[in-house]
All heavy atoms as an XYZ file, in Angstrom:
906
protein
N       4.948      0.962     72.572
C       3.970      0.153     71.900
C       3.538     -1.018     72.798
O       2.366     -1.405     72.775
C       4.540     -0.348     70.594
N       4.477     -1.544     73.587
C       4.145     -2.674     74.471
C       3.053     -2.267     75.448
O       2.102     -3.018     75.693
C       5.400     -3.135     75.211
C       5.110     -4.132     76.297
C       4.880     -5.463     76.000
C       5.058     -3.741     77.625
C       4.602     -6.389     76.980
C       4.797     -4.657     78.633
C       4.557     -5.980     78.298
O       4.279     -6.884     79.293
N       3.168     -1.075     76.013
C       2.186     -0.610     76.993
C       0.812     -0.418     76.344
O      -0.206     -0.792     76.927
C       2.629      0.706     77.638
C       3.960      0.599     78.353
C       4.819      1.686     78.375
C       4.351     -0.557     78.983
C       6.042      1.615     79.032
C       5.583     -0.646     79.637
C       6.427      0.453     79.656
N       0.802      0.136     75.153
C      -0.468      0.323     74.446
C      -1.126     -1.019     74.119
O      -2.348     -1.165     74.223
C      -0.247      1.134     73.173
N      -0.317     -1.987     73.739
C      -0.856     -3.317     73.462
C      -1.457     -3.952     74.703
O      -2.467     -4.640     74.637
C       0.225     -4.226     72.880
C       0.632     -3.939     71.439
C       1.825     -4.811     71.040
C      -0.534     -4.142     70.508
N      -0.845     -3.709     75.848
C      -1.384     -4.251     77.101
C      -2.757     -3.653     77.409
O      -3.636     -4.336     77.919
C      -0.419     -3.995     78.253
C       0.907     -4.726     78.101
C       0.734     -6.196     77.846
O       0.072     -6.905     78.587
N       1.316     -6.678     76.765
N      -2.935     -2.384     77.085
C      -4.245     -1.739     77.276
C      -5.256     -2.368     76.326
O      -6.413     -2.655     76.714
C      -4.150     -0.212     77.064
C      -5.529      0.422     77.074
C      -3.286      0.426     78.136
N      -4.868     -2.621     75.089
C      -5.777     -3.240     74.118
C      -6.187     -4.629     74.598
O      -7.371     -4.992     74.578
C      -5.120     -3.308     72.717
C      -4.972     -1.899     72.136
C      -5.929     -4.206     71.785
C      -4.116     -1.825     70.898
N      -5.221     -5.422     75.052
C      -5.543     -6.757     75.567
C      -6.451     -6.686     76.771
O      -7.380     -7.499     76.912
C      -4.266     -7.512     75.922
C      -3.349     -7.781     74.753
C      -1.972     -7.771     74.912
C      -3.833     -8.032     73.464
C      -1.124     -8.018     73.844
C      -3.011     -8.272     72.404
C      -1.651     -8.259     72.592
O      -0.797     -8.479     71.541
N      -6.212     -5.712     77.663
C      -7.081     -5.562     78.851
C      -8.478     -5.131     78.442
O      -9.468     -5.586     79.041
C      -6.440     -4.559     79.819
N      -8.579     -4.263     77.450
C      -9.917     -3.865     76.955
C     -10.694     -5.091     76.487
O     -11.869     -5.229     76.763
C      -9.791     -2.836     75.844
C      -9.504     -1.447     76.284
C      -9.618     -0.467     75.113
N      -9.253      0.863     75.517
C     -10.050      1.697     76.153
N     -11.253      1.326     76.483
N      -9.649      2.902     76.477
N     -10.010     -5.936     75.727
C     -10.677     -7.136     75.210
C     -11.040     -8.104     76.343
O     -12.123     -8.658     76.355
C      -9.783     -7.828     74.201
C      -9.644     -7.057     72.915
C      -8.704     -7.757     71.968
N      -8.495     -6.944     70.780
C      -7.490     -7.093     69.939
N      -6.574     -8.028     70.159
N      -7.377     -6.304     68.895
N     -10.114     -8.266     77.261
C     -10.328     -9.222     78.359
C     -11.508     -8.809     79.236
O     -12.317     -9.633     79.638
C      -9.051     -9.320     79.206
C      -9.142    -10.292     80.358
C      -7.822    -10.352     81.086
C      -7.889    -11.330     82.249
N      -6.603    -11.410     82.973
N     -11.602     -7.512     79.543
C     -12.637     -7.022     80.451
C     -13.818     -6.383     79.709
O     -14.693     -5.796     80.345
C     -12.045     -6.052     81.452
C     -10.990     -6.731     82.294
C      -9.641     -6.410     82.137
C     -11.329     -7.709     83.209
C      -8.674     -7.056     82.880
C     -10.369     -8.347     83.965
C      -9.040     -8.010     83.780
O      -8.087     -8.673     84.531
N     -13.810     -6.492     78.373
C     -14.902     -6.006     77.539
C     -15.222     -4.523     77.809
O     -16.365     -4.137     78.070
C     -16.143     -6.869     77.714
C     -15.924     -8.304     77.253
C     -17.126     -9.159     77.552
C     -17.004    -10.570     77.062
N     -15.828    -11.328     77.334
N     -14.194     -3.701     77.692
C     -14.332     -2.266     77.883
C     -14.024     -1.601     76.553
O     -12.884     -1.614     76.073
C     -13.389     -1.739     78.980
C     -13.735     -2.441     80.292
C     -13.473     -0.238     79.102
C     -12.792     -2.184     81.415
N     -15.041     -1.027     75.946
C     -14.895     -0.430     74.621
C     -14.386      1.002     74.729
O     -14.736      1.737     75.640
C     -16.253     -0.398     73.904
O     -16.731     -1.718     73.737
N     -13.539      1.416     73.767
C     -13.111      2.808     73.744
C     -14.314      3.701     73.497
O     -15.253      3.290     72.797
C     -12.150      2.875     72.551
C     -11.776      1.475     72.269
C     -12.891      0.616     72.743
N     -14.422      4.870     74.002
C     -13.417      5.614     74.750
C     -13.509      5.434     76.273
O     -12.915      6.218     77.003
C     -13.737      7.055     74.363
C     -15.219      7.062     74.234
C     -15.567      5.707     73.651
N     -14.228      4.446     76.741
C     -14.355      4.212     78.172
C     -12.973      4.001     78.798
O     -12.132      3.328     78.238
C     -15.214      2.979     78.447
C     -16.648      3.124     78.024
C     -17.411      4.137     78.846
O     -17.159      4.245     80.052
O     -18.245      4.845     78.263
N     -12.794      4.591     79.966
C     -11.533      4.399     80.693
C     -11.770      3.898     82.105
O     -10.850      3.866     82.906
C     -10.739      5.735     80.757
O     -11.544      6.730     81.396
C     -10.324      6.195     79.379
N     -12.989      3.519     82.378
C     -13.310      2.964     83.702
C     -13.960      1.617     83.520
O     -14.469      1.280     82.443
C     -14.260      3.895     84.479
O     -15.471      4.054     83.727
C     -13.636      5.243     84.748
N     -13.926      0.845     84.572
C     -14.513     -0.487     84.522
C     -13.853     -1.364     85.555
O     -13.778     -1.017     86.742
N     -13.315     -2.457     85.114
C     -12.644     -3.396     86.008
C     -11.393     -2.743     86.601
O     -10.641     -2.069     85.900
C     -12.258     -4.663     85.229
C     -11.876     -5.790     86.092
N     -10.606     -5.918     86.613
C     -12.594     -6.853     86.546
C     -10.540     -7.010     87.348
N     -11.743     -7.587     87.307
N     -11.156     -2.924     87.911
C      -9.976     -2.280     88.536
C      -8.647     -2.648     87.883
O      -7.747     -1.794     87.784
C     -10.030     -2.772     89.986
C     -11.458     -3.106     90.208
C     -11.972     -3.598     88.897
N      -8.505     -3.885     87.439
C      -7.242     -4.276     86.787
C      -7.049     -3.516     85.478
O      -5.959     -3.067     85.174
C      -7.189     -5.774     86.530
C      -5.835     -6.224     86.032
C      -5.725     -7.730     85.948
O      -6.402     -8.442     86.698
O      -4.918     -8.184     85.113
N      -8.134     -3.341     84.704
C      -8.028     -2.547     83.481
C      -7.637     -1.116     83.810
O      -6.787     -0.541     83.135
C      -9.357     -2.533     82.703
C      -9.377     -1.467     81.651
C      -8.655     -1.635     80.474
C     -10.050     -0.276     81.848
C      -8.625     -0.634     79.506
C     -10.019      0.726     80.892
C      -9.315      0.547     79.730
N      -8.237     -0.536     84.835
C      -7.932      0.845     85.200
C      -6.470      1.009     85.588
O      -5.843      2.008     85.240
C      -8.844      1.307     86.315
C     -10.286      1.500     85.845
C     -11.205      1.989     86.959
O     -10.714      2.473     88.003
O     -12.424      1.904     86.757
N      -5.912      0.024     86.288
C      -4.491      0.110     86.654
C      -3.608      0.017     85.413
O      -2.643      0.796     85.276
C      -4.143     -1.001     87.641
C      -4.664     -0.770     89.023
C      -4.000     -1.687     90.043
N      -4.079     -3.097     89.675
C      -5.029     -3.916     90.061
N      -6.026     -3.487     90.829
N      -5.012     -5.203     89.702
N      -3.914     -0.879     84.505
C      -3.128     -1.016     83.283
C      -3.230      0.258     82.446
O      -2.223      0.781     81.957
C      -3.570     -2.247     82.485
C      -3.195     -3.520     83.229
C      -2.964     -2.255     81.075
C      -3.800     -4.785     82.672
N      -4.438      0.781     82.323
C      -4.644      2.008     81.556
C      -3.878      3.182     82.167
O      -3.200      3.943     81.465
C      -6.151      2.332     81.471
C      -6.440      3.574     80.711
C      -6.394      3.579     79.327
C      -6.758      4.747     81.373
C      -6.663      4.737     78.611
C      -7.007      5.914     80.666
C      -6.972      5.914     79.278
N      -3.975      3.332     83.485
C      -3.288      4.447     84.157
C      -1.780      4.320     84.064
O      -1.066      5.308     83.870
C      -3.736      4.522     85.618
C      -3.211      5.694     86.357
C      -3.673      7.013     85.722
N      -2.626      7.981     85.932
C      -2.321      8.966     85.105
N      -3.027      9.156     84.027
N      -1.360      9.785     85.371
N      -1.259      3.089     84.173
C       0.182      2.895     84.038
C       0.644      3.284     82.639
O       1.698      3.922     82.479
C       0.537      1.439     84.339
N      -0.139      2.923     81.625
C       0.219      3.265     80.251
C       0.188      4.789     80.046
O       1.090      5.355     79.437
C      -0.724      2.571     79.266
C      -0.373      2.762     77.817
C      -1.087      3.920     77.155
O      -2.154      4.349     77.609
N      -0.514      4.434     76.112
N      -0.824      5.436     80.568
C      -0.923      6.886     80.421
C       0.215      7.586     81.142
O       0.818      8.516     80.632
C      -2.301      7.388     80.957
C      -2.329      8.899     81.050
C      -3.412      6.878     80.051
N       0.550      7.098     82.333
C       1.664      7.699     83.091
C       2.962      7.571     82.317
O       3.736      8.537     82.236
C       1.772      7.050     84.463
C       2.819      7.730     85.310
O       3.992      7.361     85.219
N       2.405      8.702     86.092
N       3.231      6.417     81.747
C       4.444      6.236     80.976
C       4.441      7.126     79.737
O       5.467      7.695     79.371
C       4.618      4.763     80.589
S       4.969      3.700     81.981
N       3.283      7.271     79.098
C       3.187      8.138     77.921
C       3.397      9.604     78.263
O       3.940     10.360     77.451
C       1.791      7.985     77.269
O       1.627      6.670     76.804
N       2.983     10.018     79.448
C       3.172     11.407     79.866
C       4.635     11.771     80.009
O       5.044     12.889     79.713
C       2.454     11.653     81.186
C       0.950     11.654     81.084
C       0.251     11.593     82.433
O       0.929     11.332     83.460
O      -0.976     11.802     82.456
N       5.449     10.821     80.416
C       6.885     11.091     80.633
C       7.724     10.851     79.391
O       8.887     11.236     79.354
C       7.416     10.237     81.796
C       7.056     10.827     83.135
C       5.905     10.448     83.788
C       7.863     11.784     83.729
C       5.564     11.000     85.005
C       7.542     12.330     84.943
C       6.396     11.944     85.586
O       6.057     12.492     86.784
N       7.176     10.200     78.379
C       7.969      9.825     77.209
C       8.553     11.043     76.461
O       9.730     10.998     76.082
C       7.158      8.940     76.276
C       8.008      8.232     75.275
C       8.875      7.227     75.660
C       7.941      8.575     73.932
C       9.661      6.574     74.745
C       8.734      7.939     73.002
C       9.591      6.931     73.399
N       7.813     12.133     76.219
C       8.424     13.266     75.519
C       9.599     13.886     76.296
O      10.601     14.284     75.697
C       7.287     14.289     75.388
C       6.044     13.496     75.521
C       6.375     12.331     76.411
N       9.483     13.933     77.613
C      10.582     14.452     78.432
C      11.795     13.537     78.283
O      12.926     14.008     78.085
C      10.148     14.556     79.904
C       9.000     15.539     80.044
C      11.324     14.959     80.795
C       8.299     15.477     81.393
N      11.570     12.238     78.374
C      12.649     11.263     78.267
C      13.345     11.375     76.910
O      14.578     11.432     76.839
C      12.087      9.849     78.490
C      13.008      8.752     78.010
C      14.212      8.529     78.645
C      12.659      7.966     76.933
C      15.066      7.511     78.209
C      13.498      6.958     76.500
C      14.704      6.744     77.140
N      12.588     11.398     75.841
C      13.176     11.444     74.491
C      13.986     12.725     74.309
O      15.087     12.700     73.745
C      12.074     11.309     73.398
C      11.531      9.907     73.378
C      12.587     11.712     72.025
C      12.535      8.865     72.947
N      13.458     13.848     74.775
C      14.165     15.131     74.630
C      15.492     15.119     75.386
O      16.522     15.505     74.843
C      13.295     16.264     75.145
O      12.099     16.333     74.441
N      15.438     14.648     76.622
C      16.672     14.638     77.417
C      17.675     13.639     76.850
O      18.881     13.894     76.829
C      16.350     14.303     78.879
C      15.600     15.366     79.645
C      15.216     14.855     81.026
C      16.425     16.646     79.734
N      17.178     12.489     76.407
C      18.060     11.480     75.820
C      18.765     12.027     74.581
O      19.971     11.856     74.395
C      17.258     10.231     75.469
C      18.021      9.052     74.891
C      18.955      8.449     75.921
C      17.042      8.005     74.375
N      18.006     12.727     73.745
C      18.543     13.276     72.516
C      19.626     14.343     72.803
O      20.719     14.293     72.246
C      17.396     13.887     71.717
C      17.788     14.530     70.439
C      18.290     13.929     69.335
C      17.679     15.921     70.133
N      18.498     14.856     68.347
C      18.138     16.087     68.818
C      17.231     17.020     70.840
C      18.177     17.322     68.202
C      17.264     18.258     70.213
C      17.728     18.401     68.922
N      19.325     15.286     73.700
C      20.280     16.333     74.009
C      21.506     15.780     74.705
O      22.633     16.162     74.382
C      19.600     17.444     74.856
C      20.612     18.478     75.316
C      18.500     18.124     74.042
N      21.327     14.867     75.650
C      22.472     14.269     76.335
C      23.336     13.472     75.367
O      24.565     13.490     75.454
C      21.996     13.366     77.486
N      22.709     12.779     74.437
C      23.473     12.012     73.457
C      24.258     12.879     72.503
O      25.377     12.518     72.114
N      23.703     13.990     72.121
C      24.404     14.877     71.181
C      25.491     15.679     71.864
O      26.624     15.777     71.366
C      23.399     15.824     70.484
C      22.533     15.019     69.511
C      24.126     16.951     69.733
C      21.436     15.820     68.863
N      25.196     16.244     73.006
C      26.131     17.203     73.608
C      27.000     16.626     74.723
O      28.002     17.251     75.080
C      25.369     18.412     74.143
C      24.768     19.255     73.068
C      23.419     19.179     72.783
C      25.555     20.098     72.299
C      22.856     19.943     71.770
C      25.027     20.853     71.272
C      23.664     20.788     71.010
N      26.657     15.475     75.288
C      27.490     14.909     76.352
C      28.243     13.706     75.815
O      29.427     13.804     75.501
C      26.646     14.550     77.580
C      27.483     14.175     78.767
C      28.099     15.153     79.534
C      27.673     12.848     79.096
C      28.892     14.803     80.623
C      28.465     12.488     80.168
C      29.066     13.472     80.933
N      27.598     12.535     75.744
C      28.245     11.327     75.248
C      27.158     10.331     74.862
O      26.263     10.051     75.648
C      29.146     10.751     76.331
C      30.013      9.620     75.837
N      29.586      8.316     75.818
C      31.276      9.631     75.354
C      30.546      7.547     75.341
N      31.590      8.325     75.041
N      27.261      9.799     73.661
C      26.228      8.894     73.170
C      26.130      7.616     73.992
O      25.034      7.147     74.288
C      26.516      8.518     71.714
C      26.313      9.625     70.748
C      26.614      9.212     69.317
O      27.054      8.090     69.075
N      26.426     10.121     68.382
N      27.262      7.043     74.369
C      27.242      5.785     75.115
C      26.629      5.932     76.491
O      25.814      5.090     76.917
N      26.991      6.986     77.200
C      26.447      7.219     78.544
C      24.947      7.492     78.440
O      24.151      6.987     79.245
C      27.194      8.389     79.238
C      26.560      8.723     80.562
C      28.669      8.045     79.423
N      24.568      8.305     77.471
C      23.135      8.601     77.297
C      22.364      7.338     76.936
O      21.271      7.105     77.447
C      22.956      9.673     76.218
N      22.913      6.515     76.049
C      22.227      5.282     75.634
C      22.077      4.338     76.820
O      21.014      3.717     76.992
C      22.978      4.621     74.492
N      23.126      4.192     77.635
C      23.055      3.312     78.807
C      22.018      3.828     79.798
O      21.219      3.049     80.329
C      24.422      3.215     79.468
N      22.002      5.139     80.008
C      20.992      5.727     80.906
C      19.585      5.528     80.356
O      18.660      5.230     81.093
C      21.262      7.219     81.100
O      22.520      7.422     81.683
N      19.441      5.684     79.059
C      18.152      5.480     78.420
C      17.667      4.045     78.535
O      16.476      3.799     78.795
N      18.580      3.110     78.370
C      18.198      1.698     78.500
C      17.769      1.388     79.920
O      16.770      0.696     80.163
C      19.369      0.800     78.061
C      19.098     -0.685     78.047
C      17.963     -1.020     77.084
C      20.351     -1.422     77.648
N      18.500      1.904     80.896
C      18.133      1.710     82.307
C      16.775      2.348     82.596
O      15.959      1.783     83.338
C      19.207      2.287     83.226
C      20.520      1.510     83.257
C      21.546      2.273     84.068
C      20.310      0.110     83.811
N      16.526      3.509     82.015
C      15.244      4.179     82.216
C      14.101      3.315     81.674
O      13.072      3.142     82.334
C      15.229      5.544     81.529
C      13.884      6.224     81.565
C      13.501      6.916     82.696
C      13.002      6.141     80.503
C      12.258      7.543     82.753
C      11.761      6.753     80.550
C      11.384      7.449     81.683
O      10.159      8.042     81.742
N      14.279      2.776     80.467
C      13.239      1.943     79.870
C      12.988      0.680     80.708
O      11.842      0.258     80.870
C      13.596      1.572     78.436
C      13.572      2.749     77.447
C      14.078      2.292     76.084
C      12.193      3.351     77.353
N      14.055      0.096     81.234
C      13.890     -1.086     82.107
C      13.127     -0.718     83.382
O      12.251     -1.473     83.829
C      15.249     -1.678     82.461
S      16.064     -2.481     81.070
N      13.464      0.430     83.966
C      12.762      0.887     85.174
C      11.283      1.149     84.875
O      10.405      0.824     85.672
C      13.445      2.126     85.747
N      11.007      1.730     83.711
C       9.609      2.014     83.349
C       8.831      0.715     83.114
O       7.651      0.638     83.442
C       9.542      2.879     82.086
C       9.514      4.344     82.397
C       8.286      4.653     83.195
N       8.346      6.016     83.671
C       7.367      6.608     84.319
N       6.256      5.979     84.574
N       7.493      7.812     84.744
N       9.477     -0.297     82.541
C       8.821     -1.570     82.347
C       8.490     -2.211     83.695
O       7.395     -2.710     83.906
C       9.712     -2.510     81.509
C       9.150     -3.905     81.262
C       7.820     -3.831     80.506
C      10.164     -4.749     80.503
N       9.422     -2.143     84.630
C       9.165     -2.658     85.984
C       8.031     -1.861     86.653
O       7.190     -2.430     87.342
C      10.413     -2.602     86.845
C      11.462     -3.603     86.456
C      12.693     -3.478     87.312
O      12.995     -2.418     87.845
N      13.415     -4.563     87.448
N       8.036     -0.557     86.470
C       6.980      0.292     87.013
C       5.625     -0.130     86.447
O       4.641     -0.288     87.174
C       7.268      1.757     86.679
C       6.090      2.676     86.933
C       5.833      3.139     88.218
C       5.241      3.067     85.899
C       4.751      3.967     88.452
C       4.162      3.893     86.126
C       3.934      4.368     87.414
O       2.870      5.177     87.625
N       5.575     -0.305     85.126
C       4.327     -0.686     84.477
C       3.824     -2.018     85.011
O       2.643     -2.153     85.358
C       4.532     -0.791     82.946
C       3.280     -1.131     82.198
C       2.401     -0.158     81.818
C       2.988     -2.461     81.897
C       1.223     -0.466     81.142
C       1.840     -2.788     81.216
C       0.947     -1.795     80.827
N       4.671     -2.994     85.073
C       4.273     -4.311     85.580
C       3.834     -4.247     87.031
O       2.854     -4.872     87.414
C       5.399     -5.311     85.408
C       5.625     -5.671     83.956
C       6.729     -6.665     83.817
N       6.882     -7.078     82.411
C       7.946     -7.690     81.948
N       8.944     -7.998     82.755
N       7.992     -8.027     80.687
N       4.577     -3.509     87.839
C       4.218     -3.374     89.248
C       2.895     -2.660     89.438
O       2.063     -3.058     90.256
N       2.662     -1.612     88.686
C       1.413     -0.848     88.787
C       0.234     -1.680     88.296
O      -0.845     -1.633     88.881
C       1.515      0.427     87.962
C       0.492      1.483     88.309
C       0.902      2.703     88.782
C      -0.874      1.273     88.141
C      -0.023      3.711     89.074
C      -1.794      2.248     88.439
C      -1.358      3.475     88.900
O      -2.270      4.442     89.198
N       0.452     -2.439     87.238
C      -0.639     -3.267     86.693
C      -1.056     -4.355     87.679
O      -2.229     -4.706     87.747
C      -0.219     -3.881     85.374
N      -0.095     -4.870     88.462
C      -0.421     -5.916     89.425
C      -0.994     -5.347     90.708
O      -1.989     -5.849     91.225
C       0.823     -6.731     89.728
C       1.275     -7.540     88.539
C       2.605     -8.218     88.787
O       3.198     -8.077     89.851
N       3.085     -8.953     87.803
N      -0.344     -4.332     91.254
C      -0.813     -3.697     92.494
C      -0.186     -2.312     92.573
O       1.012     -2.173     92.404
C      -0.396     -4.525     93.699
N      -0.968     -1.298     92.885
C      -0.422      0.062     92.945
C       0.729      0.227     93.917
O       1.580      1.069     93.725
C      -1.615      0.920     93.351
C      -2.804      0.144     92.944
C      -2.403     -1.316     93.052
N       0.777     -0.566     94.950
C       1.846     -0.430     95.939
C       3.191     -0.860     95.374
O       4.223     -0.481     95.895
C       1.508     -1.238     97.193
C       0.354     -0.674     97.937
C       0.099     -1.458     99.215
N      -1.163     -1.036     99.797
C      -2.291     -1.726     99.742
N      -2.316     -2.874     99.138
N      -3.377     -1.255    100.279
N       3.219     -1.654     94.331
C       4.466     -2.164     93.784
C       5.164     -1.232     92.814
O       6.129     -1.613     92.193
N       4.720     -0.011     92.718
C       5.263      0.878     91.698
C       6.303      1.852     92.193
O       7.000      2.452     91.379
C       4.116      1.662     91.065
C       3.500      2.622     92.049
C       2.330      3.352     91.460
N       1.841      4.272     92.458
C       0.614      4.594     92.619
N      -0.306      4.082     91.846
N       0.238      5.443     93.531
N       6.453      2.064     93.487
C       7.268      3.150     93.974
C       8.760      2.976     93.699
O       9.428      3.915     93.316
C       7.007      3.390     95.454
C       5.610      3.926     95.748
C       5.434      4.146     97.238
C       5.334      5.200     94.989
N       9.307      1.789     93.938
C      10.733      1.577     93.690
C      11.127      1.887     92.256
O      12.011      2.707     92.011
N      10.494      1.256     91.284
C      10.818      1.559     89.881
C      10.477      3.017     89.489
O      11.164      3.595     88.650
C       9.975      0.582     89.074
C       9.731     -0.559     90.011
C       9.645      0.066     91.365
N       9.453      3.593     90.110
C       9.113      4.976     89.794
C      10.234      5.898     90.244
O      10.655      6.793     89.478
C       7.798      5.392     90.468
C       7.376      6.832     90.258
C       7.109      7.106     88.794
C       6.157      7.163     91.102
N      10.755      5.680     91.429
C      11.861      6.512     91.905
C      13.121      6.271     91.074
O      13.863      7.206     90.803
C      12.149      6.228     93.383
C      11.051      6.692     94.306
C      10.664      5.932     95.399
C      10.367      7.878     94.077
C       9.654      6.349     96.252
C       9.358      8.309     94.915
C       9.002      7.532     95.995
O       8.008      7.961     96.837
N      13.344      5.030     90.656
C      14.514      4.743     89.813
C      14.413      5.477     88.477
O      15.381      6.072     88.018
C      14.637      3.227     89.593
N      13.239      5.441     87.863
C      13.082      6.135     86.569
C      13.190      7.642     86.746
O      13.762      8.323     85.883
C      11.782      5.746     85.890
O      10.662      6.133     86.634
N      12.694      8.165     87.836
C      12.821      9.606     88.092
C      14.282      9.990     88.281
O      14.745     11.028     87.748
C      12.010     10.003     89.334
N      15.040      9.194     88.996
C      16.473      9.481     89.167
C      17.204      9.435     87.835
O      18.112     10.244     87.588
C      17.085      8.473     90.147
C      16.699      8.714     91.584
C      17.441      7.765     92.516
N      16.890      7.880     93.857
C      16.123      6.975     94.441
N      15.825      5.843     93.816
N      15.681      7.165     95.656
N      16.824      8.505     86.989
C      17.467      8.430     85.685
C      17.108      9.609     84.801
O      17.937     10.084     84.016
C      17.114      7.109     84.990
C      17.815      5.901     85.617
C      17.116      4.610     85.220
C      19.279      5.875     85.217
N      15.886     10.136     84.942
C      15.542     11.371     84.210
C      16.378     12.529     84.721
O      16.852     13.377     83.929
C      14.053     11.681     84.362
C      13.106     10.940     83.444
C      11.666     11.367     83.708
C      13.439     11.171     81.985
N      16.576     12.599     86.026
C      17.419     13.651     86.584
C      18.867     13.504     86.110
O      19.542     14.492     85.815
C      17.370     13.670     88.105
C      16.148     14.331     88.637
C      15.076     13.751     89.226
C      15.857     15.732     88.598
N      14.136     14.704     89.566
C      14.589     15.916     89.193
C      16.541     16.849     88.124
C      13.999     17.170     89.325
C      15.947     18.099     88.261
C      14.690     18.254     88.844
N      19.327     12.269     86.025
C      20.684     12.025     85.499
C      20.782     12.503     84.053
O      21.750     13.191     83.692
C      21.035     10.536     85.595
C      22.348     10.132     84.928
C      23.528     10.784     85.635
C      22.490      8.616     84.906
N      19.799     12.159     83.227
C      19.809     12.616     81.837
C      19.748     14.143     81.744
O      20.401     14.731     80.883
C      18.649     11.980     81.053
C      18.844     10.538     80.629
C      17.550      9.968     80.065
C      19.961     10.415     79.611
N      18.983     14.745     82.639
C      18.932     16.215     82.644
C      20.305     16.784     82.991
O      20.780     17.723     82.351
C      17.888     16.693     83.664
C      17.794     18.210     83.844
C      17.350     18.884     82.549
C      16.882     18.569     84.990
N      20.964     16.203     83.995
C      22.297     16.654     84.359
C      23.303     16.479     83.227
O      24.141     17.363     82.957
N      23.238     15.342     82.549
C      24.132     15.113     81.413
C      23.856     16.100     80.294
O      24.798     16.617     79.668
C      23.954     13.675     80.902
C      24.344     12.523     81.831
C      23.998     11.183     81.200
C      25.811     12.598     82.185
N      22.583     16.357     80.031
C      22.231     17.308     78.973
C      22.727     18.713     79.303
O      23.315     19.388     78.451
C      20.699     17.317     78.763
N      22.526     19.141     80.542
C      22.979     20.473     80.952
C      24.512     20.554     80.902
O      25.057     21.538     80.397
C      22.430     20.814     82.352
C      23.119     22.043     82.932
C      20.927     21.018     82.296
N      25.176     19.517     81.423
C      26.644     19.524     81.388
C      27.146     19.553     79.945
O      28.092     20.289     79.622
C      27.183     18.283     82.100
N      26.523     18.786     79.077
C      26.928     18.814     77.670
C      26.691     20.142     77.001
O      27.535     20.632     76.259
N      25.527     20.743     77.282
C      25.249     22.063     76.690
C      26.201     23.140     77.210
O      26.696     23.960     76.424
C      23.786     22.457     76.972
C      22.720     21.689     76.192
C      21.338     21.981     76.754
C      22.802     22.062     74.716
N      26.463     23.109     78.520
C      27.397     24.079     79.073
C      28.806     23.878     78.510
O      29.478     24.847     78.165
C      27.408     23.972     80.599
C      26.171     24.460     81.343
C      26.267     24.190     82.821
C      25.935     25.952     81.078
N      29.213     22.646     78.417
C      30.530     22.360     77.852
C      30.660     22.731     76.394
O      31.730     23.101     75.913
N      29.570     22.662     75.685
C      29.594     22.973     74.252
C      29.519     24.473     73.986
O      30.227     24.981     73.094
C      28.434     22.269     73.551
C      28.390     22.482     72.081
N      29.238     21.824     71.235
C      27.617     23.290     71.325
C      29.000     22.203     69.979
N      28.016     23.073     69.998
N      28.680     25.177     74.736
C      28.446     26.594     74.402
C      29.255     27.591     75.249
O      29.413     28.731     74.821
C      26.956     26.911     74.552
C      26.122     26.311     73.442
C      25.243     25.272     73.710
C      26.223     26.754     72.151
C      24.483     24.698     72.719
C      25.480     26.190     71.140
C      24.605     25.164     71.411
N      29.754     27.208     76.395
C      30.494     28.168     77.229
C      31.953     28.372     76.807
O      32.421     29.506     76.839
C      30.408     27.790     78.700
C      29.081     28.119     79.388
C      29.146     27.789     80.852
C      28.694     29.561     79.191
N      32.707     27.347     76.476
C      34.134     27.615     76.192
C      34.392     28.459     74.995
O      34.024     29.025     74.235
C      34.747     26.243     75.965
C      33.777     25.251     76.429
C      32.446     25.929     76.475
């Protein structure tokens, strides 16, 4: 919701009415950062859910919190300058891979024995 609100504020600030997605470069960066985060959200929620159920709730929750912090840093970095997004982007990708590994390990441990 925070990311969507930032897009709304940017629309008002730069006077860009929906459904327009182009205009001021700063608006375009904020809009693209929000869309990018939204694209990964279903993957994140699915992996978080499976890892929490089949592996360990605490480890999954900690990984999820770190992922959300990395995504917030990514959003802020992308909104300010596109070059500032790579570190947090790689961190969030690694955390998604970690959640995937936890989910797979949990599923294997649950269904194989």
